[in-house]
MIRO-840683 format. One record per residue: residue number from 1; x, y, z of N, C-alpha, C in turn; chain. Coordinates in Angstrom, 2 decimals. Atoms other than C-alpha are relative to their C-alpha. Example, Ala and Ser with C-alpha at 12.3 -4.5 7.8 and 13.67 -1.06 7.14 Angstrom:
REM residues 2
+-----+---------+---------+---------+---------+---------+---------+---------+---------+---------+----+
|   i |   neast |  nnorth |     nup |  caeast | canorth |    caup |   ceast |  cnorth |     cup | ch |
+-----+---------+---------+---------+---------+---------+---------+---------+---------+---------+----+
|   1 |    0.89 |   -1.19 |    0.00 |   12.30 |   -4.50 |    7.80 |    0.90 |    1.20 |    0.00 |  A |
|   2 |   -0.82 |   -1.19 |   -0.06 |   13.67 |   -1.06 |    7.14 |   -0.77 |    1.09 |    0.73 |  A |
+-----+---------+---------+---------+---------+---------+---------+---------+---------+---------+----+
This chain:
REM residues 142
+-----+---------+---------+---------+---------+---------+---------+---------+---------+---------+----+
|   i |   neast |  nnorth |     nup |  caeast | canorth |    caup |   ceast |  cnorth |     cup | ch |
+-----+---------+---------+---------+---------+---------+---------+---------+---------+---------+----+
|   1 |    0.51 |    1.25 |   -0.54 |   -8.70 |    1.25 |   -0.46 |   -1.37 |   -0.32 |   -0.60 |  A |
|   2 |    1.33 |    0.21 |    0.58 |  -12.24 |    1.73 |   -1.76 |    0.11 |   -0.46 |   -1.45 |  A |
|   3 |   -0.18 |    0.37 |    1.40 |  -11.04 |    1.50 |   -5.35 |    0.49 |   -1.43 |   -0.12 |  A |
|   4 |   -0.50 |    1.38 |    0.04 |   -9.15 |   -1.72 |   -4.62 |   -1.14 |   -0.97 |    0.28 |  A |
|   5 |    1.15 |    0.86 |   -0.31 |  -12.27 |   -3.25 |   -3.05 |   -0.89 |   -0.16 |   -1.24 |  A |
|   6 |    0.88 |    0.04 |    1.17 |  -14.34 |   -2.34 |   -6.11 |    0.64 |   -0.75 |   -1.15 |  A |
|   7 |   -0.68 |    0.64 |    1.13 |  -11.76 |   -3.40 |   -8.69 |    0.18 |   -1.50 |    0.22 |  A |
|   8 |   -0.20 |    1.41 |   -0.29 |  -11.00 |   -6.70 |   -6.97 |   -1.34 |   -0.74 |   -0.04 |  A |
|   9 |    1.32 |    0.63 |    0.02 |  -14.69 |   -7.48 |   -6.45 |   -0.53 |   -0.18 |   -1.42 |  A |
|  10 |    0.45 |    0.07 |    1.39 |  -15.48 |   -6.70 |  -10.06 |    0.77 |   -1.07 |   -0.77 |  A |
|  11 |   -0.83 |    0.99 |    0.69 |  -12.57 |   -8.81 |  -11.30 |   -0.34 |   -1.41 |    0.47 |  A |
|  12 |    0.37 |    1.34 |   -0.49 |  -13.57 |  -11.70 |   -9.05 |   -1.30 |   -0.44 |   -0.63 |  A |
|  13 |    1.27 |    0.33 |    0.62 |  -17.09 |  -11.57 |  -10.39 |    0.16 |   -0.42 |   -1.46 |  A |
|  14 |   -0.27 |    0.34 |    1.40 |  -15.68 |  -11.74 |  -13.91 |    0.92 |   -1.20 |   -0.13 |  A |
|  15 |   -0.92 |    1.14 |    0.04 |  -13.34 |  -14.57 |  -12.94 |    1.37 |    0.35 |   -0.54 |  A |
|  16 |   -1.27 |   -0.49 |    0.55 |  -10.30 |  -12.47 |  -13.89 |    1.05 |    0.14 |    1.11 |  A |
|  17 |   -1.02 |    0.00 |   -1.06 |   -7.49 |  -13.41 |  -11.47 |    1.11 |    1.00 |   -0.26 |  A |
|  18 |   -1.07 |   -0.95 |    0.34 |   -4.94 |  -11.28 |  -13.33 |   -0.41 |    1.43 |    0.36 |  A |
|  19 |    0.48 |   -1.35 |   -0.33 |   -7.08 |   -8.15 |  -12.89 |   -0.05 |    0.20 |    1.52 |  A |
|  20 |   -0.01 |   -0.11 |   -1.47 |   -7.44 |   -8.90 |   -9.15 |    1.41 |    0.30 |    0.48 |  A |
|  21 |   -1.39 |   -0.22 |   -0.41 |   -3.67 |   -9.15 |   -8.74 |    0.49 |    1.38 |   -0.45 |  A |
|  22 |   -0.40 |   -1.31 |    0.51 |   -3.19 |   -6.04 |  -10.87 |   -0.55 |    1.13 |    0.86 |  A |
|  23 |    0.59 |   -1.03 |   -0.87 |   -5.56 |   -4.01 |   -8.67 |    0.77 |    0.11 |    1.30 |  A |
|  24 |   -0.76 |   -0.03 |   -1.25 |   -3.64 |   -5.01 |   -5.56 |    1.39 |    0.60 |   -0.25 |  A |
|  25 |   -1.32 |   -0.57 |    0.32 |   -0.27 |   -4.27 |   -7.20 |   -0.09 |    1.51 |   -0.22 |  A |
|  26 |    0.18 |   -1.43 |    0.23 |   -1.57 |   -0.90 |   -8.36 |   -0.21 |    0.78 |    1.29 |  A |
|  27 |    0.20 |   -0.65 |   -1.30 |   -2.78 |   -0.03 |   -4.88 |    1.28 |    0.10 |    0.79 |  A |
|  28 |   -1.26 |   -0.03 |   -0.72 |    0.55 |   -0.97 |   -3.36 |    1.00 |    0.97 |   -0.63 |  A |
|  29 |   -0.87 |   -0.97 |    0.67 |    2.40 |    1.07 |   -5.98 |   -0.38 |    1.43 |    0.36 |  A |
|  30 |    0.44 |   -1.34 |   -0.41 |    0.29 |    4.13 |   -5.13 |    0.43 |    0.31 |    1.43 |  A |
|  31 |   -0.47 |   -0.19 |   -1.38 |    1.12 |    3.63 |   -1.45 |    1.48 |    0.33 |    0.00 |  A |
|  32 |   -1.44 |   -0.25 |    0.08 |    4.81 |    3.45 |   -2.30 |    0.33 |    1.37 |   -0.56 |  A |
|  33 |   -0.25 |   -1.31 |    0.60 |    4.65 |    6.55 |   -4.48 |   -0.33 |    1.13 |    0.96 |  A |
|  34 |    0.35 |   -1.06 |   -0.95 |    2.87 |    8.63 |   -1.85 |    0.98 |    0.02 |    1.17 |  A |
|  35 |   -0.99 |    0.05 |   -1.07 |    5.31 |    7.44 |    0.82 |    1.32 |    0.61 |   -0.47 |  A |
|  36 |   -1.24 |   -0.57 |    0.53 |    8.26 |    8.35 |   -1.41 |   -0.10 |    1.52 |   -0.08 |  A |
|  37 |    0.20 |   -1.45 |    0.07 |    6.80 |   11.82 |   -1.95 |    0.09 |    0.62 |    1.40 |  A |
|  38 |   -0.08 |   -0.46 |   -1.38 |    6.35 |   12.26 |    1.81 |    1.45 |    0.01 |    0.47 |  A |
|  39 |   -1.41 |    0.13 |   -0.38 |    9.93 |   11.06 |    2.35 |    0.83 |    1.12 |   -0.63 |  A |
|  40 |   -0.81 |   -0.98 |    0.73 |   11.34 |   13.42 |   -0.27 |   -0.33 |    1.44 |    0.36 |  A |
|  41 |    0.41 |   -1.39 |   -0.21 |    9.34 |   16.53 |    0.62 |   -0.10 |    0.39 |    1.47 |  A |
|  42 |    0.31 |   -0.41 |   -1.37 |    8.29 |   16.52 |    4.27 |    1.17 |   -0.22 |    0.97 |  A |
|  43 |   -1.02 |    0.32 |   -0.99 |   11.07 |   14.81 |    6.22 |    1.19 |    0.95 |   -0.05 |  A |
|  44 |   -1.15 |   -0.91 |    0.01 |   13.94 |   17.05 |    4.99 |   -0.28 |    1.38 |    0.57 |  A |
|  45 |    0.34 |   -1.34 |   -0.49 |   12.07 |   20.15 |    6.18 |    0.07 |    0.13 |    1.51 |  A |
|  46 |    0.08 |   -0.03 |   -1.45 |   12.26 |   19.20 |    9.85 |    1.29 |   -0.51 |    0.65 |  A |
|  47 |   -1.17 |    0.44 |   -0.76 |   14.88 |   18.58 |   12.54 |   -0.45 |   -0.41 |    1.40 |  A |
|  48 |    0.25 |    0.37 |   -1.38 |   15.07 |   17.13 |   16.04 |   -1.13 |   -1.01 |    0.16 |  A |
|  49 |    1.10 |    0.92 |   -0.31 |   12.04 |   15.40 |   17.56 |   -1.02 |   -0.03 |   -1.13 |  A |
|  50 |    0.97 |   -0.05 |    1.11 |    9.79 |   16.57 |   14.72 |    0.46 |   -0.91 |   -1.13 |  A |
|  51 |   -0.51 |    0.85 |    1.09 |   12.03 |   14.84 |   12.17 |   -0.14 |   -1.48 |    0.37 |  A |
|  52 |    0.13 |    1.38 |   -0.46 |   12.07 |   11.65 |   14.25 |   -1.45 |   -0.46 |   -0.11 |  A |
|  53 |    1.42 |    0.35 |    0.09 |    8.28 |   11.69 |   14.49 |   -0.46 |   -0.12 |   -1.45 |  A |
|  54 |    0.37 |    0.14 |    1.41 |    7.97 |   12.26 |   10.76 |    0.52 |   -1.31 |   -0.59 |  A |
|  55 |   -0.47 |    1.32 |    0.42 |   10.11 |    9.15 |   10.21 |   -0.98 |   -1.08 |    0.46 |  A |
|  56 |    0.99 |    0.96 |   -0.51 |    7.64 |    7.26 |   12.40 |   -1.28 |    0.09 |   -0.83 |  A |
|  57 |    1.20 |   -0.17 |    0.83 |    4.73 |    8.74 |   10.40 |    0.20 |   -0.59 |   -1.39 |  A |
|  58 |   -0.34 |    0.60 |    1.29 |    6.49 |    7.70 |    7.19 |   -0.16 |   -1.52 |    0.06 |  A |
|  59 |    0.10 |    1.45 |   -0.19 |    6.78 |    4.13 |    8.48 |   -1.47 |   -0.39 |    0.19 |  A |
|  60 |    1.42 |    0.28 |   -0.22 |    3.18 |    4.23 |    9.68 |   -0.77 |    0.08 |   -1.31 |  A |
|  61 |    0.68 |   -0.16 |    1.28 |    2.02 |    5.46 |    6.28 |    0.21 |   -1.19 |   -0.92 |  A |
|  62 |   -0.28 |    1.19 |    0.81 |    3.73 |    2.59 |    4.50 |   -0.77 |   -1.20 |    0.50 |  A |
|  63 |    0.68 |    1.16 |   -0.58 |    2.33 |    0.00 |    6.89 |   -1.51 |    0.12 |   -0.14 |  A |
|  64 |    1.44 |   -0.20 |    0.10 |   -1.14 |    1.52 |    6.89 |   -0.48 |   -0.15 |   -1.44 |  A |
|  65 |    0.37 |    0.15 |    1.40 |   -1.20 |    1.71 |    3.12 |   -0.09 |   -1.46 |   -0.41 |  A |
|  66 |    0.01 |    1.43 |    0.32 |   -0.28 |   -1.95 |    2.75 |   -1.17 |   -0.69 |    0.70 |  A |
|  67 |    1.11 |    0.56 |   -0.79 |   -2.78 |   -2.85 |    5.49 |   -1.33 |    0.26 |   -0.70 |  A |
|  68 |    1.28 |   -0.36 |    0.60 |   -5.63 |   -0.98 |    3.79 |   -0.19 |   -0.63 |   -1.38 |  A |
|  69 |    0.12 |    0.59 |    1.34 |   -4.89 |   -2.24 |    0.27 |   -0.30 |   -1.49 |    0.11 |  A |
|  70 |    0.20 |    1.45 |   -0.12 |   -4.65 |   -5.89 |    1.33 |   -1.32 |   -0.34 |    0.69 |  A |
|  71 |    1.28 |    0.17 |   -0.68 |   -7.61 |   -5.62 |    3.71 |   -1.14 |    0.22 |   -1.00 |  A |
|  72 |    1.04 |   -0.31 |    0.98 |   -9.68 |   -4.06 |    0.93 |   -0.08 |   -1.05 |   -1.10 |  A |
|  73 |    0.01 |    1.06 |    1.01 |   -8.63 |   -6.73 |   -1.56 |   -0.76 |   -1.21 |    0.52 |  A |
|  74 |    0.71 |    1.14 |   -0.58 |   -9.85 |   -9.44 |    0.79 |   -1.49 |    0.29 |    0.14 |  A |
|  75 |    1.42 |   -0.36 |   -0.07 |  -13.10 |   -7.58 |    1.36 |   -0.62 |   -0.04 |   -1.38 |  A |
|  76 |    0.51 |    0.01 |    1.36 |  -13.49 |   -7.24 |   -2.39 |   -0.32 |   -1.40 |   -0.50 |  A |
|  77 |    0.30 |    1.38 |    0.41 |  -13.39 |  -11.02 |   -2.80 |   -0.98 |   -0.67 |    0.94 |  A |
|  78 |    1.02 |    0.54 |   -0.90 |  -15.87 |  -11.49 |    0.03 |    0.52 |   -0.63 |    1.26 |  A |
|  79 |   -0.59 |    0.63 |   -1.19 |  -13.47 |  -12.63 |    2.76 |   -0.07 |    0.97 |    1.19 |  A |
|  80 |    0.17 |   -1.02 |   -1.03 |  -14.92 |  -10.22 |    5.32 |    0.17 |   -0.55 |    1.41 |  A |
|  81 |   -0.14 |    0.57 |   -1.34 |  -14.96 |  -12.61 |    8.29 |    1.47 |   -0.03 |    0.41 |  A |
|  82 |   -1.42 |    0.05 |   -0.33 |  -11.20 |  -13.14 |    8.13 |    0.53 |    1.40 |    0.31 |  A |
|  83 |   -0.53 |   -1.35 |   -0.24 |  -10.51 |   -9.40 |    7.86 |   -0.45 |    0.53 |    1.36 |  A |
|  84 |    0.50 |   -0.47 |   -1.28 |  -12.71 |   -8.66 |   10.87 |    0.75 |   -0.66 |    1.15 |  A |
|  85 |   -0.67 |    0.72 |   -1.06 |  -11.14 |  -11.36 |   13.03 |    1.48 |    0.41 |    0.08 |  A |
|  86 |   -1.41 |   -0.38 |    0.02 |   -7.59 |  -10.44 |   11.94 |    0.21 |    1.41 |    0.54 |  A |
|  87 |   -0.11 |   -1.37 |   -0.51 |   -8.16 |   -6.74 |   12.64 |   -0.14 |    0.03 |    1.52 |  A |
|  88 |    0.21 |    0.02 |   -1.45 |   -9.51 |   -7.40 |   16.12 |    1.17 |   -0.68 |    0.70 |  A |
|  89 |   -1.11 |    0.72 |   -0.61 |   -6.76 |   -9.92 |   16.88 |    1.27 |    0.86 |    0.01 |  A |
|  90 |   -1.20 |   -0.84 |    0.06 |   -4.01 |   -7.53 |   15.72 |   -0.09 |    1.14 |    1.02 |  A |
|  91 |    0.16 |   -1.09 |   -0.96 |   -5.43 |   -4.73 |   17.85 |    0.14 |   -0.49 |    1.43 |  A |
|  92 |   -0.01 |    0.50 |   -1.38 |   -5.92 |   -6.85 |   20.98 |    1.28 |   -0.73 |    0.37 |  A |
|  93 |   -1.18 |    0.82 |   -0.32 |   -2.87 |   -9.10 |   20.72 |    1.32 |    0.69 |   -0.30 |  A |
|  94 |   -1.25 |   -0.69 |    0.34 |   -0.32 |   -6.65 |   19.28 |   -0.01 |    1.44 |    0.48 |  A |
|  95 |   -0.03 |   -1.42 |   -0.28 |   -1.27 |   -3.01 |   19.56 |   -0.23 |    0.33 |    1.47 |  A |
|  96 |    0.29 |   -0.30 |   -1.42 |   -2.82 |   -2.92 |   23.04 |    1.14 |   -0.43 |    0.91 |  A |
|  97 |   -1.12 |    0.37 |   -0.87 |   -0.06 |   -4.97 |   24.73 |    1.25 |    0.86 |   -0.24 |  A |
|  98 |   -1.18 |   -0.83 |    0.29 |    2.66 |   -2.98 |   22.94 |   -0.17 |    1.39 |    0.59 |  A |
|  99 |    0.24 |   -1.32 |   -0.58 |    1.06 |    0.29 |   23.98 |    0.12 |    0.01 |    1.51 |  A |
| 100 |   -0.11 |    0.08 |   -1.45 |    0.71 |   -0.79 |   27.59 |    1.44 |   -0.25 |    0.45 |  A |
| 101 |   -1.41 |    0.26 |   -0.33 |    4.29 |   -2.10 |   27.59 |    0.81 |    1.29 |   -0.08 |  A |
| 102 |   -0.73 |   -1.27 |    0.14 |    5.64 |    1.21 |   26.31 |   -0.38 |    0.96 |    1.12 |  A |
| 103 |    0.43 |   -0.91 |   -1.06 |    3.54 |    3.19 |   28.79 |    0.55 |   -0.43 |    1.36 |  A |
| 104 |   -0.52 |    0.49 |   -1.27 |    4.74 |    0.96 |   31.63 |    1.50 |    0.14 |    0.14 |  A |
| 105 |   -1.46 |   -0.01 |   -0.03 |    8.42 |    1.07 |   30.68 |    0.57 |    1.39 |   -0.25 |  A |
| 106 |   -0.56 |   -1.27 |    0.42 |    8.92 |    4.48 |   29.13 |   -1.11 |    0.99 |   -0.28 |  A |
| 107 |    0.99 |   -1.02 |    0.36 |    7.15 |    7.74 |   28.58 |    0.35 |    0.62 |   -1.35 |  A |
| 108 |   -0.45 |   -0.50 |    1.29 |    8.67 |    8.12 |   25.12 |   -1.16 |    0.06 |   -0.99 |  A |
| 109 |    1.06 |   -0.16 |    1.00 |    6.20 |    9.52 |   22.60 |    0.39 |   -0.72 |   -1.29 |  A |
| 110 |   -0.45 |    0.67 |    1.22 |    8.32 |    8.07 |   19.79 |   -0.29 |   -1.50 |    0.10 |  A |
| 111 |    0.28 |    1.43 |   -0.17 |    8.08 |    4.53 |   21.18 |   -1.50 |   -0.26 |   -0.02 |  A |
| 112 |    1.45 |    0.17 |   -0.01 |    4.37 |    4.97 |   21.77 |   -0.55 |    0.07 |   -1.43 |  A |
| 113 |    0.44 |   -0.10 |    1.39 |    3.85 |    6.09 |   18.17 |    0.46 |   -1.19 |   -0.83 |  A |
| 114 |   -0.50 |    1.16 |    0.75 |    5.94 |    3.13 |   16.94 |   -0.88 |   -1.24 |    0.19 |  A |
| 115 |    0.90 |    1.15 |   -0.16 |    3.31 |    0.74 |   18.31 |   -1.01 |   -0.07 |   -1.14 |  A |
| 116 |    0.99 |    0.00 |    1.08 |    0.98 |    1.80 |   15.50 |    0.53 |   -0.66 |   -1.27 |  A |
| 117 |   -0.49 |    0.72 |    1.17 |    3.19 |    0.78 |   12.56 |    0.23 |   -1.49 |    0.28 |  A |
| 118 |   -0.17 |    1.41 |   -0.35 |    3.92 |   -2.45 |   14.43 |   -1.32 |   -0.74 |   -0.19 |  A |
| 119 |    1.32 |    0.62 |    0.12 |    0.22 |   -3.27 |   14.66 |   -0.43 |   -0.08 |   -1.46 |  A |
| 120 |    0.40 |   -0.01 |    1.40 |   -0.42 |   -2.26 |   11.06 |    0.83 |   -0.98 |   -0.83 |  A |
| 121 |   -0.86 |    0.94 |    0.73 |    2.56 |   -4.31 |    9.81 |   -0.44 |   -1.44 |    0.26 |  A |
| 122 |    0.47 |    1.35 |   -0.32 |    1.33 |   -7.42 |   11.64 |   -1.31 |   -0.29 |   -0.74 |  A |
| 123 |    1.25 |    0.18 |    0.73 |   -2.14 |   -6.94 |   10.17 |    0.24 |   -0.15 |   -1.50 |  A |
| 124 |   -0.30 |    0.08 |    1.43 |   -0.73 |   -6.35 |    6.67 |    0.61 |   -1.35 |   -0.35 |  A |
| 125 |   -0.60 |    1.32 |    0.26 |    1.36 |   -9.52 |    6.91 |   -1.08 |   -1.08 |    0.04 |  A |
| 126 |    1.09 |    0.98 |   -0.07 |   -1.71 |  -11.51 |    7.99 |   -0.86 |    0.05 |   -1.26 |  A |
| 127 |    0.81 |   -0.14 |    1.22 |   -3.70 |  -10.11 |    5.06 |    0.77 |   -0.50 |   -1.22 |  A |
| 128 |   -0.81 |    0.44 |    1.15 |   -0.82 |  -10.76 |    2.63 |    0.08 |   -1.52 |   -0.05 |  A |
| 129 |   -0.06 |    1.46 |   -0.04 |   -0.51 |  -14.38 |    3.77 |   -1.34 |   -0.57 |   -0.46 |  A |
| 130 |    1.33 |    0.48 |    0.41 |   -4.26 |  -14.84 |    3.38 |   -0.21 |    0.21 |   -1.50 |  A |
| 131 |    0.18 |   -0.30 |    1.42 |   -4.26 |  -13.18 |   -0.05 |    0.83 |   -0.97 |   -0.85 |  A |
| 132 |   -0.87 |    0.88 |    0.77 |   -1.30 |  -15.24 |   -1.29 |   -0.45 |   -1.46 |    0.07 |  A |
| 133 |    0.46 |    1.37 |   -0.15 |   -2.78 |  -18.47 |    0.06 |   -1.25 |   -0.31 |   -0.79 |  A |
| 134 |    1.22 |    0.11 |    0.79 |   -5.95 |  -17.85 |   -1.92 |   -1.08 |   -0.88 |    0.64 |  A |
| 135 |    1.07 |    0.73 |   -0.69 |   -8.07 |  -19.57 |    0.73 |   -1.34 |    0.70 |   -0.17 |  A |
| 136 |    1.21 |   -0.79 |    0.20 |  -10.57 |  -16.79 |    0.10 |   -0.80 |   -0.47 |   -1.20 |  A |
| 137 |    0.73 |    0.50 |    1.18 |  -11.47 |  -18.52 |   -3.17 |   -1.19 |   -0.87 |    0.38 |  A |
| 138 |    1.09 |    0.87 |   -0.44 |  -13.69 |  -20.86 |   -1.15 |   -1.13 |    0.78 |    0.66 |  A |
| 139 |    1.06 |   -0.79 |   -0.64 |  -15.68 |  -17.99 |    0.39 |   -1.09 |    0.32 |   -1.02 |  A |
| 140 |    1.13 |   -0.28 |    0.88 |  -19.12 |  -17.40 |   -1.04 |   -0.15 |    1.51 |   -0.20 |  A |
| 141 |    0.26 |   -1.41 |    0.27 |  -19.88 |  -14.10 |   -2.70 |   -1.51 |    0.23 |    0.13 |  A |
| 142 |    1.41 |   -0.28 |   -0.22 |  -23.16 |  -12.65 |   -1.51 |   -0.46 |    1.10 |   -0.92 |  A |
+-----+---------+---------+---------+---------+---------+---------+---------+---------+---------+----+
């Protein structure tokens, strides 16, 4: 995530849109590669509840990776206000209600852990929409 922020910020300063997109694509590819390695190596070693939880961790890792790469790309171009508001909104409007709903309905640790990839996926989608819309181009770089 730190590398994406630096590479995107540097490319924005140079006015190189292709390099900005390349940094984001590279970050997402690294996320996919690490998730594939986790899938191939860790999940087959376990059974039962542990295996189920590792599937949830796999999903969380994918969502968190996308979340961090896209969040960092927006921070790299100076769109920090949007990232802050989107992060808080995703936590308060998605993660907290989902967690309380699961705790109120079920005591399942798997369902409780699934609230995290849900929150991260919603945040990643918000960041992806913002990144693709390029509204951040109007933000001032300090």
